[in-house]
Structures are given as structure tokens and as C-alpha cells.
C-alpha positions as CSV (number, residue, x, y, z in Angstrom):
1,M,-0.1,0.1,-0.3
2,A,1.8,3.2,-1.3
3,K,2.2,6.2,1.6
4,K,-0.2,9.2,1.9
5,K,2.7,12.5,1.4
6,N,2.6,15.2,4.5
7,S,0.5,17.9,3.3
8,S,2.1,20.1,5.9
9,T,5.5,20.2,4.4
10,P,6.0,22.9,1.9
11,T,6.8,22.9,-1.5
12,Q,9.5,25.0,-1.3
13,P,12.9,25.7,1.3
14,Y,12.0,28.4,3.8
15,H,14.7,31.1,2.6
16,P,14.9,33.4,5.5
17,T,16.2,36.5,3.3
18,M,13.5,36.3,0.4
19,K,10.8,36.3,3.3
20,R,8.3,39.7,2.0
21,T,8.5,42.6,4.7
22,H,7.8,45.3,2.5
23,R,4.1,47.0,1.8
24,V,3.3,47.5,-1.4
25,A,-0.6,49.3,-2.0
26,F,-1.9,50.7,-5.0
27,M,-5.1,52.0,-6.3
28,L,-7.3,51.1,-9.5
29,N,-10.4,52.9,-11.5
30,E,-13.0,51.2,-11.6
31,E,-12.4,49.5,-14.7
32,E,-8.8,48.8,-13.8
33,F,-10.8,46.8,-11.1
34,K,-13.6,44.7,-13.5
35,A,-10.9,44.3,-15.8
36,V,-8.8,42.3,-13.1
37,N,-11.5,41.0,-11.5
38,R,-12.4,39.9,-15.0
39,F,-9.6,38.5,-15.4
40,I,-9.2,36.1,-12.4
41,D,-12.2,34.9,-12.5
42,K,-11.7,33.8,-16.5
43,Y,-8.6,31.6,-15.4
44,Q,-9.4,31.1,-12.0
45,I,-7.1,32.5,-10.1
46,S,-7.0,31.6,-6.7
47,N,-3.5,33.6,-5.1
48,T,-4.7,37.3,-6.4
49,S,-1.5,38.4,-4.5
50,K,1.2,36.6,-5.6
51,F,-0.4,37.0,-9.4
52,M,-0.3,40.9,-9.3
53,R,3.3,40.4,-7.8
54,E,4.2,38.1,-10.3
55,A,2.7,40.4,-13.3
56,V,5.1,43.7,-11.6
57,I,8.2,41.6,-11.5
58,R,7.6,40.5,-14.9
59,T,6.9,43.9,-16.3
60,I,10.2,45.4,-14.2
61,L,12.4,42.3,-15.5
62,K,11.3,42.8,-18.7
63,R,11.7,46.1,-19.1
64,L,15.2,45.6,-18.2
65,D,16.2,43.5,-19.9
66,E,14.7,45.8,-22.4
67,D,17.2,48.8,-21.5
68,H,20.2,46.8,-20.9
69,P,22.9,49.2,-22.1
70,T,24.8,48.0,-25.0
71,L,28.4,48.3,-26.6
72,F,28.0,50.5,-30.3
73,D,24.5,52.5,-28.0
């Protein structure tokens, strides 16, 4: 008989340096809020904070990658 996995163990190891200690808040207008909620409902996103955080970081990293200094600029 197969053993059950212990679901209480985290999937990723805990890294104290990765602990989130800085809060960031921003406001949305009604149309932006509706668009975000529509997207979250459509794609069944269960963790809105994670989704927002990843979207912001993805945008930042993409812009930094595009704007990196080149030798001949």
C-alpha cells in the first residue's frame, strides 16, 4: 500500500532572505478593477497577491532586459 504524502510540508524550502517585509499598495479605478477581476475569474486565479506580484516583477524584468546598456549605443 502506498504511503500518503505529508501535505503539511512546504513545497519549497524556507529562505529567510526571501521573506517579504515591505508592503506596497496601489489604487485602481473602476474600469481597471473590473478588468483585473474579469481576468482573475476567467483564468481561475486563486492567489491574487501572487498574481499581482508576479505581473509587476515580470514587467520590471522585461523592461530591464530590453533597456540594458549595449556597447555601441
